[in-house]
C-alpha positions in Angstrom: 0.0 0.0 0.0 1.4 3.4 -1.0 2.5 5.6 2.0 0.9 9.0 2.5 4.1 10.9 1.9 4.8 9.0 -1.4 1.2 9.9 -2.5 1.9 13.6 -1.9 5.3 13.3 -3.5 4.0 11.6 -6.6 1.2 14.2 -6.9 3.7 17.1 -6.8 5.9 15.3 -9.4 3.0 14.8 -11.7 2.2 18.5 -11.6 5.8 19.3 -12.4 5.9 16.8 -15.3 2.6 17.9 -16.8 3.6 21.6 -16.7 1.2 22.7 -13.9 4.3 23.8 -11.9 6.7 25.6 -14.1 10.4 26.0 -13.5 11.1 28.5 -10.7 7.4 28.7 -9.9 6.5 28.6 -6.2 4.5 25.4 -5.4 1.6 25.2 -2.9 2.4 26.0 0.7 2.7 23.3 3.3 -0.7 24.3 4.8 -2.3 24.1 1.3 -0.8 20.6 0.7 -1.9 19.5 4.2 -5.5 20.5 3.4 -5.4 19.1 -0.2 -4.3 15.6 0.8 -5.6 15.6 4.4 -2.2 14.7 5.8 0.0 16.0 8.6 2.7 18.7 8.2 5.3 16.0 8.9 4.1 14.0 5.9 4.2 17.1 3.6 7.7 17.9 4.8 8.9 14.3 4.1 7.5 14.5 0.6 9.0 17.9 -0.2 12.4 16.9 1.3 12.6 13.8 -1.0 11.8 16.0 -4.0 14.4 18.6 -3.0 17.0 15.8 -2.6 16.1 14.4 -6.0 16.4 17.8 -7.7 12.7 18.3 -8.5 12.3 21.2 -6.0 14.5 23.8 -4.3 13.9 25.9 -1.2 14.6 29.6 -0.6 14.9 30.7 3.0 11.9 32.8 4.0 10.3 32.6 0.5 9.1 29.0 0.2 9.6 26.0 -2.1 10.0 26.3 -5.9 10.0 24.0 -8.9 13.5 23.4 -10.1 14.4 24.0 -13.7 15.5 20.5 -14.7 16.4 21.7 -18.2 19.5 23.2 -16.7 20.6 19.8 -15.4 22.4 17.4 -17.6 21.7 14.2 -15.9 22.6 12.4 -19.1 26.2 13.5 -18.8 26.4 11.3 -15.6 25.4 8.3 -17.7 27.6 7.7 -20.8 25.0 5.3 -22.2 22.8 7.0 -24.9 19.1 6.0 -24.5 16.2 6.2 -27.0 12.7 5.2 -26.1 10.3 3.7 -28.6 6.7 3.9 -27.6 4.1 2.2 -29.8 0.5 1.3 -29.2 1.5 -2.3 -29.3 4.9 -4.1 -29.3 4.6 -7.7 -30.3 1.5 -7.6 -32.5 0.9 -7.2 -36.2 3.3 -4.8 -38.1 4.9 -3.3 -35.0 7.8 -5.7 -34.6 9.0 -4.8 -38.2 8.8 -1.0 -37.4 10.7 -1.6 -34.2 13.4 -3.7 -35.8 14.0 -1.0 -38.4 14.5 1.7 -35.8 16.5 -0.6 -33.5 18.9 -1.7 -36.1 19.8 1.9 -37.1 20.0 3.2 -33.5 22.2 0.4 -32.3 24.6 1.2 -35.2 24.7 4.7 -33.9 25.5 3.6 -30.3 22.1 4.0 -28.7 20.5 1.7 -26.2 16.8 1.2 -27.2 14.1 0.8 -24.6 10.7 -0.5 -25.9 7.3 0.5 -24.3 3.7 -0.1 -25.2 0.6 2.1 -24.4 -1.9 -0.6 -25.5 -3.6 2.4 -27.1 -4.6 3.7 -23.7 -4.2 7.4 -22.6 -3.5 6.6 -19.0 -0.6 4.2 -20.0 0.7 6.9 -22.3 0.7 9.4 -19.5 2.6 7.1 -17.2 5.2 6.4 -19.8 5.7 10.1 -20.6 6.2 10.8 -16.9 8.9 8.0 -17.0 10.5 9.6 -20.0 10.7 13.0 -18.3 11.9 11.6 -15.0 14.7 9.5 -16.6 15.6 12.1 -19.2 15.9 9.9 -22.3 18.0 11.3 -25.1 15.1 11.1 -27.5 11.7 9.4 -28.0 10.0 7.8 -31.0 6.3 7.6 -30.2 3.1 6.4 -31.9 0.2 8.5 -30.6 -2.6 6.9 -28.6 -6.1 7.2 -30.1 -4.8 10.0 -32.4 -8.3 10.9 -33.7 -9.4 12.0 -30.2 -8.4 15.1 -28.2 -5.4 14.0 -26.2 -5.2 14.7 -22.4 -1.4 14.4 -22.3 -0.4 17.3 -24.5 1.2 19.2 -21.5 3.6 16.3 -21.2 4.8 16.8 -24.7 5.2 20.5 -24.2 7.3 19.7 -21.1 9.5 17.4 -23.2 10.1 20.4 -25.5 10.9 22.6 -22.5 13.5 20.3 -21.1 14.8 19.7 -24.6 14.1 16.0 -25.0 13.3 15.6 -28.8 10.5 13.4 -29.9 9.1 12.3 -33.2 5.7 10.6 -34.0 5.1 7.7 -36.3 2.0 6.5 -38.1 0.0 9.5 -36.8 0.5 12.7 -34.9 -1.3 15.1 -32.6 -2.1 18.0 -34.9 -2.1 20.6 -32.1 1.6 20.0 -31.5 2.7 20.1 -35.2 5.5 17.6 -34.3 8.1 16.1 -36.5 6.4 12.9 -37.8 6.5 10.0 -40.2 3.1 8.9 -41.6 1.5 7.1 -44.6 -0.8 8.9 -46.9 -3.7 6.9 -45.5 -6.4 8.8 -47.3 -4.7 7.8 -50.6 -4.4 4.3 -49.3 -8.2 4.1 -48.6 -8.9 5.5 -52.0 -6.7 2.9 -53.7 -8.4 0.0 -51.9 -11.9 1.2 -52.9 -11.1 2.4 -56.4 -9.6 -1.0 -57.2 -12.8 -2.7 -56.3 -15.0 -0.2 -58.2 -12.8 -0.7 -61.3 -13.5 -4.4 -61.0 -17.2 -3.7 -61.2 -18.2 -3.7 -57.5 -20.8 -1.3 -56.3 -22.0 -2.7 -53.0 -18.7 -2.3 -51.1 -18.6 -2.6 -47.3 -16.1 -0.4 -45.5 -15.0 -1.2 -41.9 -12.7 1.4 -40.2 -11.3 1.8 -36.7 -11.8 5.5 -36.2 -10.3 6.3 -32.8 -7.0 6.4 -34.6 -6.6 9.0 -37.3 -5.4 6.4 -39.8 -8.8 4.8 -39.9 -10.6 8.2 -40.3 -8.3 9.0 -43.2 -8.8 5.6 -44.8 -12.6 6.0 -44.6 -12.2 9.4 -46.2 -10.4 7.8 -49.1 -13.1 5.1 -49.3 -15.8 7.9 -49.7 -13.7 9.9 -52.2 -13.3 6.8 -54.4 -17.0 6.4 -54.5 -17.6 10.1 -55.4 -14.7 10.1 -57.9 -16.4 7.3 -59.7 -19.9 8.8 -59.5 -21.0 6.0 -57.3 -23.3 6.6 -54.4 -22.4 5.2 -51.0 -24.9 2.9 -49.2 -24.8 4.1 -45.6 -25.6 0.6 -44.3 -22.3 -0.6 -45.8 -20.1 1.5 -43.4 -19.0 0.5 -39.9 -16.9 2.7 -37.6 -15.5 1.0 -34.5 -13.0 1.8 -31.8 -10.0 -0.1 -30.3 -12.1 -1.7 -27.6 -14.6 -3.1 -30.1 -12.1 -4.4 -32.7 -12.4 -8.1 -31.8 -16.2 -8.4 -32.0 -18.1 -5.4 -33.5 -16.8 -5.8 -37.1 -17.5 -9.6 -37.0 -21.1 -9.1 -35.7 -21.7 -6.4 -38.2 -20.7 -8.5 -41.2 -22.6 -11.6 -39.9 -25.7 -9.5 -39.6 -25.2 -7.9 -43.1 -24.7 -11.3 -44.7 -27.8 -12.7 -42.9 -30.1 -9.9 -44.1 -32.7 -10.6 -46.7 -31.8 -7.7 -48.9 -29.0 -7.6 -51.5 -25.6 -8.8 -50.3 -22.3 -6.8 -50.6 -19.9 -8.0 -53.3 -16.7 -6.6 -51.8 -15.2 -5.5 -48.5 -12.6 -2.8 -47.7 -10.9 -3.5 -44.4 -9.1 -1.1 -42.0 -6.1 -3.5 -42.0 -5.0 -7.0 -42.8 -5.6 -8.2 -39.3 -9.3 -7.4 -39.7 -9.4 -8.9 -43.1 -8.1 -12.3 -41.8 -10.8 -12.3 -39.1 -13.5 -11.6 -41.7 -12.3 -14.4 -43.9 -13.4 -16.8 -41.1 -16.9 -15.2 -41.2 -17.1 -15.7 -45.0 -16.1 -19.3 -44.7 -18.8 -19.9 -42.1 -21.3 -18.4 -44.5 -19.9 -20.6 -47.3 -18.9 -17.6 -49.4 -15.9 -18.0 -51.6 -13.2 -15.4 -52.0 -13.0 -13.9 -54.5 -15.6 -15.8 -56.5 -18.5 -14.7 -54.3 -17.0 -11.7 -52.5 -13.8 -9.7 -52.8 -11.8 -8.4 -49.9 -9.0 -5.8 -49.6 -6.7 -5.4 -46.6 -4.2 -2.7 -45.6 -0.5 -2.8 -44.4 0.8 -5.7 -46.4 1.6 -7.5 -43.2 2.8 -11.1 -42.9 -0.9 -12.0 -42.4 -1.6 -11.0 -46.1 0.1 -14.2 -47.3 -0.4 -16.8 -44.5 -3.9 -17.8 -45.2 -5.0 -19.9 -48.3 -6.4 -16.7 -49.7 -3.6 -14.2 -50.4 -4.8 -10.7 -49.6 -4.9 -7.8 -52.0 -3.7 -5.0 -49.7 -1.9 -1.7 -49.4 1.8 -1.5 -48.8 3.2 -0.1 -45.5 6.8 0.8 -45.2 7.2 -0.8 -41.8 11.0 -1.5 -41.6 11.8 1.5 -43.7 9.6 3.7 -41.5 11.4 2.5 -38.4 14.8 3.1 -39.9 13.8 6.6 -41.1 12.4 7.3 -37.6 15.8 6.3 -36.1 17.7 8.6 -38.5 15.4 11.5 -37.8 15.6 11.2 -34.0 19.4 11.0 -34.1 19.5 14.1 -36.3 17.3 15.9 -33.7 19.5 14.9 -30.9 22.7 15.9 -32.7 21.1 19.3 -33.5 20.5 19.8 -29.7 17.1 21.2 -30.4 13.7 20.2 -29.0 11.0 19.1 -31.4 9.4 22.6 -31.6 12.5 24.4 -32.9 13.4 21.5 -35.1 10.1 21.8 -37.0 11.6 24.8 -38.8 14.0 22.4 -40.5 12.2 19.0 -40.3 8.5 18.4 -40.7 6.2 15.5 -41.6 7.6 12.8 -43.9 4.9 11.1 -45.9 5.2 7.6 -47.3 3.1 7.0 -50.5 1.0 3.8 -50.5 0.9 1.2 -53.3 -1.8 -1.3 -54.1 -0.6 -4.9 -54.0 -2.9 -7.1 -56.0 -3.2 -10.8 -55.0 -6.0 -13.4 -55.2 -8.6 -12.0 -52.8 -10.1 -9.6 -55.4 -11.6 -10.4 -58.7 -13.8 -8.8 -61.4 -17.5 -8.9 -60.5 -19.3 -11.5 -62.6 -22.2 -10.0 -64.6 -24.7 -12.6 -63.4 -23.8 -11.8 -59.7 -24.2 -8.1 -60.4 -27.7 -8.7 -61.7 -28.8 -11.0 -59.0 -27.5 -8.8 -56.2 
């Protein structure tokens, strides 16, 4: 069980790390802290004493206790090991190992120790990790944003990273408010290519399933809609599903099962948020005794290892994966060497966009005329 003085201590540290207490700003008085946490003066003094000893606070006789300016410290000079943190939404799943390998191989060549972390696409986990980055003063951070389509509650932590001059870059997505250095795919173009390919094969009833708490899914859905409009084809609203991370294992499957069980006309093609989803939906199609691509075509996204492991090889969109990781490694090292935080570096380095390509395999085929008529 956490002691009372550690609870007070951690609360003060959090306010320092999220920017509530700025360098050289006077913190709450002992009396205010006693009232806020319902603890004794002794407990407050223990907490403040620990933070003073650790360099988070300093005292001025007769004036009070102040937040230290940790940007003036160079704790890293005490440790000759150069450290980079890589924070992704997931570590061992899907395309992330390839991205990590690309970054790790380059960074190790440059003499950096790499530490891997995962947020599990959860804002609270992201906050805890950012606090750790600030406390341990990593040399640089490569981070994949958490639920990037939503307003992020941790922006102050990124601003604090800039203040204490720990450079960071974002991969796969970015928080637009920060205008950070980032590496992304043109996901809108990728969604367009998925859908346009199917339309050119004669498909009109095209289901689109998109995870929209990450900006990638929102952009891919935008490409799906643009492809319909660009081909003067109306979008059937019942064919679109938006879901979030917590729903990814069941909602798309239930949606497709219901759609295929309906009495009205069946879809002839499916656009998937990624290959992982496409593989799950292949199981649904098998259960419904629908053949791919003879009865229904399906397109994935990311060209992951999953795209070729099943008996149906997926038509999909390329993702740079290893190349993105290596490029991220190069960019973070450049930022570190320039001795500039992310904000100032934006003047010289901005968003790097990878262009997608359509990779055609056996999961898509031209719509047969008789099927078009019957559906």
